[in-house]
C-alpha positions in Angstrom: 208.4 14.4 46.5 208.5 12.2 49.6 211.8 13.7 50.8 210.3 17.2 50.5 207.4 16.2 52.6 209.7 14.7 55.3 211.8 17.9 55.4 208.7 20.0 55.7 207.4 18.0 58.5 210.7 18.2 60.4 210.8 22.0 60.0 207.2 22.3 61.3 208.1 20.2 64.3 211.2 22.3 65.0 209.3 25.5 64.7 206.6 24.3 67.0 209.3 23.2 69.5 211.0 26.5 69.4 207.7 28.4 69.8 206.7 26.2 72.8 210.2 26.8 74.3 209.8 30.6 73.9 206.4 30.4 75.5 207.9 28.5 78.5 210.5 31.3 79.3 209.5 33.9 81.9 211.4 37.2 82.1 210.6 39.5 85.0 210.9 43.3 85.2 213.5 44.9 87.4 210.8 46.3 89.7 209.0 43.0 90.4 209.6 39.7 92.1 209.5 36.5 90.0 208.9 33.2 91.9 208.9 29.7 90.4 207.0 27.1 92.5 206.8 23.4 92.1 204.5 21.2 94.1 203.8 24.2 96.5 207.5 24.7 97.2 209.8 27.5 96.1 212.4 26.6 93.5 214.0 30.0 92.9 213.1 33.7 93.2 214.5 37.0 92.3 214.0 40.5 90.9 214.0 40.9 87.1 215.3 37.3 86.6 214.5 35.0 83.6 213.0 31.5 84.3 212.2 28.5 82.2 208.8 27.2 83.1 208.1 23.6 83.0 204.5 22.4 82.4 204.3 21.4 86.0 205.7 24.7 87.4 203.9 27.8 88.5 205.2 31.3 88.0 204.2 34.1 90.4 204.9 37.8 89.8 204.3 40.8 92.1 205.8 44.2 92.5 209.0 44.9 94.5 208.0 48.5 95.2 207.9 49.9 98.7 204.5 49.7 100.3 202.7 52.2 102.6 200.1 51.3 105.2 198.4 54.1 107.1 196.8 53.8 110.5 194.9 55.8 113.1 195.1 54.2 116.5 193.1 55.1 119.6 195.1 54.3 122.7 195.5 55.0 126.4 198.6 56.4 128.0 200.0 55.2 131.3 198.0 58.0 132.9 194.8 56.4 131.4 194.4 59.4 129.0 192.8 58.7 125.6 194.9 59.8 122.7 194.6 59.5 118.9 197.8 58.5 117.1 198.1 58.9 113.3 201.0 57.6 111.3 202.1 55.2 108.6 204.6 52.3 108.0 206.7 51.8 104.9 207.4 48.1 104.2 208.7 45.9 101.4 209.1 42.1 100.8 212.1 40.8 102.6 215.0 39.9 100.4 216.0 36.9 102.5 216.1 33.4 100.9 212.5 32.5 101.7 211.2 36.0 102.3 209.3 36.5 99.0 207.7 33.0 99.3 206.7 33.6 103.0 205.2 36.9 102.2 203.2 35.4 99.2 201.8 32.5 101.3 201.0 34.4 104.5 199.9 37.8 103.3 198.0 36.7 100.2 200.0 39.0 97.9 198.3 39.7 94.6 199.8 37.9 91.6 199.9 40.4 88.8 199.4 37.5 86.3 195.9 36.9 87.8 194.6 40.5 88.1 192.4 42.0 85.4 193.6 44.4 82.8 192.0 47.3 84.7 194.2 46.5 87.7 197.5 46.1 85.9 198.6 49.6 87.1 197.9 48.8 90.8 201.1 48.7 92.7 199.8 47.7 96.1 200.6 44.1 97.1 197.8 43.5 99.6 194.1 43.0 98.9 191.6 44.9 101.0 191.1 42.3 103.7 194.9 41.8 104.1 195.4 45.6 104.2 192.8 45.9 107.0 194.5 43.1 108.9 197.9 44.8 108.5 196.4 48.0 109.8 194.8 46.3 112.8 198.2 44.6 113.6 199.8 48.1 113.6 197.1 49.6 115.7 197.4 46.8 118.3 201.2 47.3 118.5 200.7 51.1 118.9 198.1 50.6 121.7 200.4 48.3 123.6 203.4 50.5 123.2 201.5 53.7 124.0 200.5 52.4 127.4 204.1 52.7 128.6 204.3 56.4 128.0 202.8 59.6 129.5 201.1 62.2 127.3 204.0 64.6 127.7 206.4 61.8 126.7 204.4 61.1 123.5 204.3 64.8 122.6 207.8 65.8 123.5 209.9 62.7 122.9 208.6 61.1 119.8 212.0 60.0 118.5 212.4 57.5 121.3 208.8 56.4 121.0 209.1 55.8 117.2 212.4 54.0 117.5 211.1 51.5 120.1 207.8 51.1 118.3 209.7 50.3 115.1 211.6 47.6 116.9 208.4 46.1 118.2 206.7 46.0 114.8 209.8 44.6 113.1 209.7 41.7 115.6 206.1 41.0 114.7 206.6 41.1 110.9 209.9 39.2 110.6 208.1 35.9 110.4 205.8 37.2 107.6 208.6 37.9 105.1 208.2 41.6 105.5 210.9 44.2 106.1 209.9 47.4 107.8 211.6 50.3 106.0 210.4 53.0 108.3 207.8 54.2 110.8 206.5 57.8 111.1 204.0 59.4 113.5 202.1 62.2 111.9 200.0 63.4 114.8 199.4 62.6 118.5 196.3 64.4 119.9 194.3 64.0 123.1 190.7 63.0 122.4 189.2 65.3 125.0 189.2 69.1 124.3 189.2 70.0 128.0 192.2 67.8 128.7 193.9 69.5 125.7 193.1 72.9 127.1 194.4 71.9 130.5 197.6 70.5 128.9 198.0 73.7 126.9 197.7 75.7 130.2 200.2 73.5 131.9 202.6 73.8 128.9 202.2 77.6 129.0 202.8 77.7 132.7 205.8 75.4 132.3 207.1 77.6 129.6 206.8 80.7 131.8 208.5 78.9 134.7 211.2 77.7 132.4 211.7 81.2 131.0 211.8 82.6 134.6 214.3 79.9 135.6 216.4 80.7 132.5 216.3 84.4 133.5 217.2 83.6 137.0 220.1 81.3 135.9 221.2 84.0 133.5 221.2 86.7 136.2 223.1 84.3 138.5 225.5 83.5 135.8 226.0 87.2 135.0 226.5 87.9 138.7 229.0 85.1 139.0 230.8 86.5 135.9 230.8 90.0 137.4 232.2 88.6 140.7 234.8 86.5 138.8 235.7 89.6 136.7 236.0 91.7 139.8 238.1 89.0 141.5 240.4 88.8 138.5 240.8 92.6 138.4 241.6 92.7 142.1 244.1 89.9 141.7 245.6 91.7 138.7 245.8 94.9 140.7 247.3 93.1 143.6 249.8 91.4 141.4 250.7 94.7 139.8 251.1 96.3 143.2 253.3 93.5 144.3 255.3 93.8 141.1 255.6 97.6 141.6 256.6 97.1 145.3 259.2 94.5 144.3 260.5 96.8 141.5 260.7 99.7 144.0 262.5 97.5 146.5 264.9 96.4 143.9 265.4 100.0 142.8 266.0 101.1 146.4 268.4 98.2 146.9 270.3 99.3 143.8 270.3 102.9 145.0 271.5 101.8 148.5 274.2 99.7 146.8 275.2 102.6 144.6 275.1 105.0 147.6 277.2 102.6 149.6 279.6 102.3 146.7 279.8 106.1 146.4 280.3 106.4 150.2 283.0 103.8 150.0 284.7 105.7 147.2 284.3 109.0 149.2 285.6 107.3 152.3 288.5 105.9 150.4 289.2 109.3 148.9 289.0 110.9 152.4 291.2 108.2 153.8 293.7 108.8 151.0 293.4 112.6 151.6 293.9 112.1 155.4 296.8 109.9 154.8 298.3 112.4 152.4 297.7 115.2 154.9 299.2 113.2 157.8 302.1 112.3 155.6 302.6 116.0 154.8 302.3 117.0 158.4 304.7 114.2 159.3 307.1 115.4 156.8 306.7 119.0 157.9 307.2 118.0 161.6 310.2 116.0 160.6 311.5 118.9 158.6 310.9 121.3 161.6 312.5 118.8 163.9 315.5 118.6 161.7 315.5 122.4 161.4 315.3 122.7 165.2 318.1 120.2 165.6 320.2 122.2 163.1 319.3 125.4 165.0 320.1 123.9 168.3 323.3 122.5 167.0 324.1 126.0 165.6 323.1 127.6 169.0 325.2 125.1 170.9 328.1 125.9 168.6 327.9 129.7 169.5 329.9 131.1 172.3 328.2 132.3 175.5 329.0 136.0 174.7 327.2 135.7 171.3 324.2 134.0 172.8 323.9 136.6 175.6 324.2 139.4 173.0 321.5 137.9 170.8 319.2 137.4 173.8 319.7 140.9 175.0 319.0 142.2 171.5 315.8 140.0 171.3 314.7 141.3 174.7 315.2 144.9 173.6 313.3 144.3 170.4 310.4 142.6 172.1 310.2 145.3 174.8 310.1 148.0 172.2 307.4 146.2 170.3 305.4 145.8 173.5 305.7 149.6 174.2 304.7 150.5 170.7 301.5 148.4 170.9 300.4 150.1 174.1 297.7 152.9 173.6 299.8 155.7 175.2 299.1 159.4 174.5 301.2 162.2 176.0 303.2 159.6 178.0 305.2 160.9 180.9 307.9 159.2 182.9 307.1 158.9 186.6 309.8 157.6 188.9 308.9 156.0 192.1 311.8 155.5 194.4 315.4 156.6 194.5 316.4 155.2 191.1 317.0 157.4 188.2 315.1 157.0 184.9 318.1 155.2 183.3 318.4 152.9 186.2 314.7 152.0 186.0 315.1 151.3 182.3 318.0 149.1 182.9 316.0 147.2 185.5 313.2 146.8 183.0 315.6 145.3 180.4 317.0 142.9 183.0 313.5 141.8 183.9 312.8 141.1 180.2 316.0 139.1 180.0 314.9 137.0 183.0 311.7 136.2 181.2 313.4 134.9 178.1 316.5 133.4 179.8 316.5 133.2 183.6 320.0 131.9 183.8 321.3 134.9 181.9 319.5 137.2 184.3 321.1 135.5 187.3 324.5 136.0 185.8 323.8 139.7 185.3 322.7 140.1 188.8 325.9 138.4 190.0 328.0 140.9 188.1 
């Protein structure tokens, strides 16, 4: 009976120890930070981590969701023009080693373990006072940064404005354990309606001037393109004319060369023909010379009586031919002098012989 009581007591002690150990374990959700503090210092921190809480430790929980802080800042540009700038900042707790603890201590982040059951679904980390302070910090940064820009710069170059403002705000919030996820400007509006109308008029005039400038530049560009096109066409025509002239020159040169070749061939043909003709003439002359030599040799071989007979016969024939060619009708013989007709005819024959062979005539007269 005593042993049973002892075992029962030991079991109760073990059960109570296990229950107390379970109650000391803290398990965070994936979307919340869990911090374990001891004597006001951070022991460890993380998202969705499990911690064993000692009796002298404190566990802090808050959401890890991204936060949004809106602002409306009234600022002056470098032209001393009043503008209203509306925007918002997205921020979250920095994931650096001491980022969650720094944000918890400096921003007064709400511990979800200490809020009431009605506020369990609240996802904002800051209480109202801290939220207002954060807004004022943003408005002050916007006012300082806006004083460096003109109104046109704010309205037309917001990308540069937002990028530099984001850098400035990030420098202010780094020491608070906050990471700036993004900055957006929703609206930039002049606060005076007359100034807004004047600016609209200036913008409209600038738009008209820009459109006129674009039209002028377009017309100039079109004119330049037309001139360039005309110049290219002229250059192309000139190049084609040069090519045609060069082609004609080459063709003329080829024709001249061909003509010279034809003339050379014709000249060579004429030279060959002339050489052949001269050769034929030379051969003919040589043949005639040889024939004359043969005739002369034959004549020299004849006796004087034969030669005299042939000459007399030739003279008679020629005289007869001469008389037959004369246009005589009803011819009558007229004798002048004492000679008879026969004597006159004999004298005529002797005269013909003297014409063909004077030496023969002299010999006849001597006889």
